C-alpha positions as CSV (number, residue, x, y, z in Angstrom):
1,M,-3.2,-6.8,-19.4
2,I,-2.0,-10.3,-18.5
3,Q,1.5,-8.9,-17.7
4,I,0.0,-6.4,-15.3
5,L,-1.9,-9.1,-13.5
6,Y,1.1,-11.4,-13.4
7,D,3.3,-8.5,-12.0
8,I,0.7,-7.7,-9.3
9,A,0.3,-11.4,-8.4
10,L,4.1,-11.9,-8.2
11,R,4.5,-8.9,-5.9
12,L,1.6,-10.1,-3.7
13,G,3.1,-13.6,-3.5
14,L,6.5,-12.2,-2.6
15,G,5.0,-9.9,-0.1
16,L,3.3,-12.8,1.7
17,I,6.5,-14.8,1.8
18,L,8.4,-11.8,3.2
19,G,5.6,-11.1,5.7
20,V,5.8,-14.7,7.1
21,M,9.6,-14.4,7.2
22,L,9.2,-11.1,9.1
23,I,6.8,-12.6,11.6
24,I,9.3,-15.4,12.3
25,F,12.1,-12.8,12.7
26,I,10.1,-10.7,15.0
27,T,9.2,-13.7,17.2
28,I,12.9,-14.7,17.5
29,V,14.0,-11.1,18.3
30,E,11.1,-10.6,20.9
31,T,12.2,-13.8,22.5
32,A,15.9,-12.8,22.7
33,F,15.1,-9.2,23.9
34,Y,12.0,-9.6,26.0
35,N,12.3,-6.3,28.0
36,H,12.5,-4.2,24.8
37,N,9.1,-5.2,23.4
38,K,7.7,-1.7,22.7
39,Q,10.8,-0.5,20.8
40,I,10.8,-3.6,18.6
41,H,7.2,-3.1,17.7
42,I,7.8,0.6,16.8
43,V,10.7,-0.3,14.5
44,V,8.7,-3.1,12.8
45,I,5.7,-0.9,12.3
46,A,7.9,1.8,10.7
47,F,9.6,-0.8,8.5
48,L,6.2,-2.2,7.4
49,I,4.9,1.3,6.5
50,A,8.0,2.0,4.4
51,L,7.6,-1.4,2.7
52,I,3.9,-0.7,1.9
53,I,4.7,2.8,0.5
54,Y,7.4,1.4,-1.6
55,A,5.2,-1.5,-3.0
56,L,2.3,0.8,-3.8
57,G,4.7,3.3,-5.6
58,D,6.3,0.5,-7.5
59,I,3.0,-0.8,-8.7
60,A,1.7,2.7,-9.6
61,I,4.9,3.3,-11.7
62,E,4.6,-0.1,-13.4
63,I,0.8,0.7,-14.3
64,L,1.5,4.2,-15.5
65,R,4.5,3.1,-17.6
66,I,2.1,0.9,-19.8
């Protein structure tokens, strides 16, 4: 039980770190390519949805394996 909580906390912490890094990257890219704002947001939203699906699937597999 402790291992499951540790794994979930680790993934959430890494997710927060990656989220902050992604926000910084988006800010840099939006500054560089100011005229392509809508395309950048569409790509970022698609990337975030893919990451969320991957993370939920990974957690589900980890829980079901035990």
